[in-house]
PDB file as gemmi writes it, atoms N, CA and C in Angstrom:
CRYST1    1.000    1.000    1.000  90.00  90.00  90.00 P 1                      
ATOM      1  N   MET A   1      15.599 -26.254 -10.506  1.00  0.00           N  
ATOM      2  CA  MET A   1      15.857 -25.127  -9.566  1.00  0.00           C  
ATOM      3  C   MET A   1      15.012 -24.033  -9.954  1.00  0.00           C  
ATOM      4  N   ARG A   2      14.868 -23.676 -11.314  1.00  0.00           N  
ATOM      5  CA  ARG A   2      14.102 -22.452 -11.580  1.00  0.00           C  
ATOM      6  C   ARG A   2      12.766 -22.783 -11.405  1.00  0.00           C  
ATOM      7  N   LEU A   3      12.336 -24.248 -11.672  1.00  0.00           N  
ATOM      8  CA  LEU A   3      11.015 -24.355 -11.090  1.00  0.00           C  
ATOM      9  C   LEU A   3      10.675 -24.130  -9.524  1.00  0.00           C  
ATOM     10  N   LYS A   4      11.602 -24.362  -8.763  1.00  0.00           N  
ATOM     11  CA  LYS A   4      11.460 -24.119  -7.285  1.00  0.00           C  
ATOM     12  C   LYS A   4      11.224 -22.411  -7.142  1.00  0.00           C  
ATOM     13  N   ILE A   5      12.135 -21.846  -7.768  1.00  0.00           N  
ATOM     14  CA  ILE A   5      12.313 -20.286  -7.697  1.00  0.00           C  
ATOM     15  C   ILE A   5      11.019 -19.685  -7.999  1.00  0.00           C  
ATOM     16  N   ILE A   6      10.449 -19.999  -9.106  1.00  0.00           N  
ATOM     17  CA  ILE A   6       9.198 -19.785  -9.529  1.00  0.00           C  
ATOM     18  C   ILE A   6       7.994 -19.960  -8.682  1.00  0.00           C  
ATOM     19  N   LEU A   7       7.998 -21.298  -8.027  1.00  0.00           N  
ATOM     20  CA  LEU A   7       6.888 -21.574  -7.085  1.00  0.00           C  
ATOM     21  C   LEU A   7       7.147 -20.876  -5.905  1.00  0.00           C  
ATOM     22  N   LEU A   8       7.962 -20.419  -5.191  1.00  0.00           N  
ATOM     23  CA  LEU A   8       8.285 -19.778  -4.169  1.00  0.00           C  
ATOM     24  C   LEU A   8       7.788 -18.301  -4.409  1.00  0.00           C  
ATOM     25  N   ALA A   9       8.333 -17.793  -5.550  1.00  0.00           N  
ATOM     26  CA  ALA A   9       7.758 -16.407  -5.876  1.00  0.00           C  
ATOM     27  C   ALA A   9       5.902 -16.568  -6.190  1.00  0.00           C  
ATOM     28  N   LEU A  10       5.525 -17.427  -6.460  1.00  0.00           N  
ATOM     29  CA  LEU A  10       4.069 -17.496  -6.628  1.00  0.00           C  
ATOM     30  C   LEU A  10       3.314 -17.575  -5.424  1.00  0.00           C  
ATOM     31  N   VAL A  11       3.857 -18.676  -4.873  1.00  0.00           N  
ATOM     32  CA  VAL A  11       3.271 -18.982  -3.294  1.00  0.00           C  
ATOM     33  C   VAL A  11       3.536 -17.519  -2.269  1.00  0.00           C  
ATOM     34  N   SER A  12       4.586 -16.962  -2.517  1.00  0.00           N  
ATOM     35  CA  SER A  12       4.451 -15.559  -1.753  1.00  0.00           C  
ATOM     36  C   SER A  12       3.666 -14.606  -2.231  1.00  0.00           C  
ATOM     37  N   LEU A  13       3.122 -14.466  -3.322  1.00  0.00           N  
ATOM     38  CA  LEU A  13       2.182 -13.665  -3.956  1.00  0.00           C  
ATOM     39  C   LEU A  13       0.823 -14.175  -3.666  1.00  0.00           C  
ATOM     40  N   LEU A  14       0.768 -15.256  -3.652  1.00  0.00           N  
ATOM     41  CA  LEU A  14      -0.640 -15.847  -3.020  1.00  0.00           C  
ATOM     42  C   LEU A  14      -0.959 -15.311  -1.895  1.00  0.00           C  
ATOM     43  N   PHE A  15      -0.104 -15.700  -1.148  1.00  0.00           N  
ATOM     44  CA  PHE A  15      -0.618 -15.219   0.527  1.00  0.00           C  
ATOM     45  C   PHE A  15      -0.244 -13.679   0.997  1.00  0.00           C  
ATOM     46  N   SER A  16       0.352 -13.001   0.153  1.00  0.00           N  
ATOM     47  CA  SER A  16       0.590 -11.501   0.434  1.00  0.00           C  
ATOM     48  C   SER A  16      -0.282 -10.802  -0.303  1.00  0.00           C  
ATOM     49  N   GLY A  17      -0.868 -11.321  -1.500  1.00  0.00           N  
ATOM     50  CA  GLY A  17      -1.794 -10.544  -2.226  1.00  0.00           C  
ATOM     51  C   GLY A  17      -1.157  -9.715  -3.284  1.00  0.00           C  
ATOM     52  N   CYS A  18      -1.765  -9.243  -4.115  1.00  0.00           N  
ATOM     53  CA  CYS A  18      -1.036  -8.554  -5.111  1.00  0.00           C  
ATOM     54  C   CYS A  18      -0.642  -6.905  -4.713  1.00  0.00           C  
ATOM     55  N   ILE A  19       0.016  -6.409  -5.605  1.00  0.00           N  
ATOM     56  CA  ILE A  19       0.450  -5.324  -5.217  1.00  0.00           C  
ATOM     57  C   ILE A  19      -0.405  -4.011  -5.573  1.00  0.00           C  
ATOM     58  N   VAL A  20      -1.872  -4.154  -6.083  1.00  0.00           N  
ATOM     59  CA  VAL A  20      -2.518  -3.516  -6.735  1.00  0.00           C  
ATOM     60  C   VAL A  20      -3.150  -2.183  -5.648  1.00  0.00           C  
ATOM     61  N   GLY A  21      -3.351  -2.810  -4.544  1.00  0.00           N  
ATOM     62  CA  GLY A  21      -3.780  -1.994  -3.279  1.00  0.00           C  
ATOM     63  C   GLY A  21      -2.733  -1.110  -2.783  1.00  0.00           C  
ATOM     64  N   THR A  22      -1.702  -1.589  -2.748  1.00  0.00           N  
ATOM     65  CA  THR A  22      -0.491  -0.859  -2.163  1.00  0.00           C  
ATOM     66  C   THR A  22      -0.229   0.487  -3.196  1.00  0.00           C  
ATOM     67  N   VAL A  23      -0.354  -0.055  -4.428  1.00  0.00           N  
ATOM     68  CA  VAL A  23       0.321   0.948  -5.630  1.00  0.00           C  
ATOM     69  C   VAL A  23      -0.991   2.224  -5.620  1.00  0.00           C  
ATOM     70  N   ALA A  24      -1.996   1.890  -5.337  1.00  0.00           N  
ATOM     71  CA  ALA A  24      -3.087   2.748  -5.306  1.00  0.00           C  
ATOM     72  C   ALA A  24      -3.099   3.559  -4.099  1.00  0.00           C  
ATOM     73  N   ALA A  25      -2.571   3.137  -2.822  1.00  0.00           N  
ATOM     74  CA  ALA A  25      -2.700   3.702  -1.764  1.00  0.00           C  
ATOM     75  C   ALA A  25      -1.228   4.612  -1.633  1.00  0.00           C  
ATOM     76  N   LEU A  26      -0.269   4.217  -2.313  1.00  0.00           N  
ATOM     77  CA  LEU A  26       1.006   4.961  -2.351  1.00  0.00           C  
ATOM     78  C   LEU A  26       0.683   6.575  -2.442  1.00  0.00           C  
ATOM     79  N   PRO A  27       0.152   7.059  -3.425  1.00  0.00           N  
ATOM     80  CA  PRO A  27      -0.070   8.637  -3.643  1.00  0.00           C  
ATOM     81  C   PRO A  27      -0.635   9.346  -2.310  1.00  0.00           C  
ATOM     82  N   PHE A  28      -1.848   8.687  -1.783  1.00  0.00           N  
ATOM     83  CA  PHE A  28      -2.337   9.246  -0.653  1.00  0.00           C  
ATOM     84  C   PHE A  28      -1.440   9.103   0.517  1.00  0.00           C  
ATOM     85  N   LYS A  29      -0.540   8.176   0.785  1.00  0.00           N  
ATOM     86  CA  LYS A  29       0.432   8.065   1.745  1.00  0.00           C  
ATOM     87  C   LYS A  29       1.298   8.992   1.821  1.00  0.00           C  
ATOM     88  N   ALA A  30       1.753   9.378   0.466  1.00  0.00           N  
ATOM     89  CA  ALA A  30       2.990  10.221   0.138  1.00  0.00           C  
ATOM     90  C   ALA A  30       2.526  11.615   0.602  1.00  0.00           C  
ATOM     91  N   VAL A  31       1.417  12.056  -0.132  1.00  0.00           N  
ATOM     92  CA  VAL A  31       0.893  13.166   0.082  1.00  0.00           C  
ATOM     93  C   VAL A  31       0.422  13.529   1.452  1.00  0.00           C  
ATOM     94  N   GLY A  32      -0.058  12.656   2.290  1.00  0.00           N  
ATOM     95  CA  GLY A  32      -0.342  12.677   3.787  1.00  0.00           C  
ATOM     96  C   GLY A  32       1.014  13.120   4.350  1.00  0.00           C  
ATOM     97  N   ALA A  33       2.059  12.343   4.014  1.00  0.00           N  
ATOM     98  CA  ALA A  33       3.372  12.468   4.661  1.00  0.00           C  
ATOM     99  C   ALA A  33       3.992  14.107   4.541  1.00  0.00           C  
ATOM    100  N   VAL A  34       3.799  14.290   3.114  1.00  0.00           N  
ATOM    101  CA  VAL A  34       4.161  15.781   3.144  1.00  0.00           C  
ATOM    102  C   VAL A  34       3.377  16.909   3.526  1.00  0.00           C  
ATOM    103  N   THR A  35       1.900  16.475   3.798  1.00  0.00           N  
ATOM    104  CA  THR A  35       1.007  17.493   4.230  1.00  0.00           C  
ATOM    105  C   THR A  35       1.211  17.676   5.816  1.00  0.00           C  
ATOM    106  N   ASN A  36       1.777  16.497   6.514  1.00  0.00           N  
ATOM    107  CA  ASN A  36       2.168  16.679   7.989  1.00  0.00           C  
ATOM    108  C   ASN A  36       3.126  17.666   7.952  1.00  0.00           C  
ATOM    109  N   VAL A  37       4.145  17.789   7.221  1.00  0.00           N  
ATOM    110  CA  VAL A  37       5.018  18.992   7.388  1.00  0.00           C  
ATOM    111  C   VAL A  37       4.728  20.543   7.419  1.00  0.00           C  
ATOM    112  N   VAL A  38       3.576  20.603   6.502  1.00  0.00           N  
ATOM    113  CA  VAL A  38       3.336  21.912   6.445  1.00  0.00           C  
ATOM    114  C   VAL A  38       1.944  22.285   7.068  1.00  0.00           C  
ATOM    115  N   ALA A  39       1.121  21.195   7.161  1.00  0.00           N  
ATOM    116  CA  ALA A  39      -0.200  21.662   7.764  1.00  0.00           C  
ATOM    117  C   ALA A  39      -0.409  20.843   8.946  1.00  0.00           C  
ATOM    118  N   PRO A  40      -1.557  21.150   9.769  1.00  0.00           N  
ATOM    119  CA  PRO A  40      -1.595  20.305  11.078  1.00  0.00           C  
ATOM    120  C   PRO A  40      -1.625  18.892  10.941  1.00  0.00           C  
ATOM    121  N   ASP A  41      -1.225  17.911  11.972  1.00  0.00           N  
ATOM    122  CA  ASP A  41      -1.350  16.811  11.779  1.00  0.00           C  
ATOM    123  C   ASP A  41      -2.516  16.096  11.657  1.00  0.00           C  
ATOM    124  N   VAL A  42      -3.430  16.640  11.821  1.00  0.00           N  
ATOM    125  CA  VAL A  42      -5.036  16.128  11.396  1.00  0.00           C  
ATOM    126  C   VAL A  42      -5.066  16.103  10.001  1.00  0.00           C  
ATOM    127  N   VAL A  43      -4.974  17.031   9.514  1.00  0.00           N  
ATOM    128  CA  VAL A  43      -5.042  16.714   7.947  1.00  0.00           C  
ATOM    129  C   VAL A  43      -4.335  15.948   7.386  1.00  0.00           C  
ATOM    130  N   GLY A  44      -2.828  15.803   7.421  1.00  0.00           N  
ATOM    131  CA  GLY A  44      -2.014  14.777   6.849  1.00  0.00           C  
ATOM    132  C   GLY A  44      -2.384  13.574   7.406  1.00  0.00           C  
ATOM    133  N   ASP A  45      -2.594  13.314   8.509  1.00  0.00           N  
ATOM    134  CA  ASP A  45      -2.867  12.017   9.092  1.00  0.00           C  
ATOM    135  C   ASP A  45      -4.676  11.331   8.393  1.00  0.00           C  
ATOM    136  N   SER A  46      -5.522  12.250   7.917  1.00  0.00           N  
ATOM    137  CA  SER A  46      -6.563  11.889   7.452  1.00  0.00           C  
ATOM    138  C   SER A  46      -6.228  11.564   5.914  1.00  0.00           C  
ATOM    139  N   ILE A  47      -5.493  12.450   5.373  1.00  0.00           N  
ATOM    140  CA  ILE A  47      -5.011  12.016   4.054  1.00  0.00           C  
ATOM    141  C   ILE A  47      -4.381  10.654   4.035  1.00  0.00           C  
ATOM    142  N   SER A  48      -3.490  10.223   4.803  1.00  0.00           N  
ATOM    143  CA  SER A  48      -2.739   9.148   4.894  1.00  0.00           C  
ATOM    144  C   SER A  48      -3.857   7.987   5.198  1.00  0.00           C  
ATOM    145  N   GLY A  49      -4.820   8.407   5.997  1.00  0.00           N  
ATOM    146  CA  GLY A  49      -5.916   7.076   6.367  1.00  0.00           C  
ATOM    147  C   GLY A  49      -6.567   6.924   5.179  1.00  0.00           C  
ATOM    148  N   VAL A  50      -6.683   7.848   4.424  1.00  0.00           N  
ATOM    149  CA  VAL A  50      -7.576   7.457   2.871  1.00  0.00           C  
ATOM    150  C   VAL A  50      -6.399   6.302   2.296  1.00  0.00           C  
ATOM    151  N   GLY A  51      -5.492   6.554   2.387  1.00  0.00           N  
ATOM    152  CA  GLY A  51      -4.484   5.528   1.619  1.00  0.00           C  
ATOM    153  C   GLY A  51      -4.794   4.422   2.400  1.00  0.00           C  
ATOM    154  N   THR A  52      -4.736   4.148   3.534  1.00  0.00           N  
ATOM    155  CA  THR A  52      -4.961   2.994   4.601  1.00  0.00           C  
ATOM    156  C   THR A  52      -6.069   2.324   4.149  1.00  0.00           C  
ATOM    157  N   ILE A  53      -7.247   3.118   3.986  1.00  0.00           N  
ATOM    158  CA  ILE A  53      -8.427   2.324   3.616  1.00  0.00           C  
ATOM    159  C   ILE A  53      -8.306   1.828   2.171  1.00  0.00           C  
ATOM    160  N   VAL A  54      -7.914   2.580   1.381  1.00  0.00           N  
ATOM    161  CA  VAL A  54      -7.671   2.069   0.059  1.00  0.00           C  
ATOM    162  C   VAL A  54      -6.950   0.834  -0.163  1.00  0.00           C  
ATOM    163  N   ASP A  55      -6.002   0.868   0.708  1.00  0.00           N  
ATOM    164  CA  ASP A  55      -5.076  -0.342   0.626  1.00  0.00           C  
ATOM    165  C   ASP A  55      -5.891  -1.528   1.162  1.00  0.00           C  
ATOM    166  N   ALA A  56      -6.736  -1.298   2.279  1.00  0.00           N  
ATOM    167  CA  ALA A  56      -7.601  -2.383   2.698  1.00  0.00           C  
ATOM    168  C   ALA A  56      -8.710  -2.842   2.043  1.00  0.00           C  
ATOM    169  N   ALA A  57      -9.127  -2.081   1.385  1.00  0.00           N  
ATOM    170  CA  ALA A  57     -10.408  -2.142   0.645  1.00  0.00           C  
ATOM    171  C   ALA A  57     -10.237  -2.867  -0.736  1.00  0.00           C  
ATOM    172  N   ILE A  58      -8.893  -2.673  -1.386  1.00  0.00           N  
ATOM    173  CA  ILE A  58      -8.567  -3.611  -2.482  1.00  0.00           C  
ATOM    174  C   ILE A  58      -7.928  -4.780  -2.259  1.00  0.00           C  
ATOM    175  N   PRO A  59      -8.524  -5.784  -2.370  1.00  0.00           N  
ATOM    176  CA  PRO A  59      -8.191  -7.184  -1.786  1.00  0.00           C  
ATOM    177  C   PRO A  59      -7.167  -7.857  -2.997  1.00  0.00           C  
ATOM    178  N   PHE A  60      -7.009  -7.176  -3.939  1.00  0.00           N  
ATOM    179  CA  PHE A  60      -5.883  -8.008  -5.101  1.00  0.00           C  
ATOM    180  C   PHE A  60      -4.856  -7.048  -5.124  1.00  0.00           C  
TER     181      PHE A  60                                                      
END                                                                             
């Protein structure tokens, strides 16, 4: 049973990729969301866009 659980976890990581890109993009997305509150939407959206690009650029 343990082997099946481990295999399911590894298969899900294999097809979804690693979490490195998501972790690297998280600060940009958080700062973009906060900036949307105090600044014009264009500024916050551009910061969040950097986070999206970082998430897409890091394949692992």
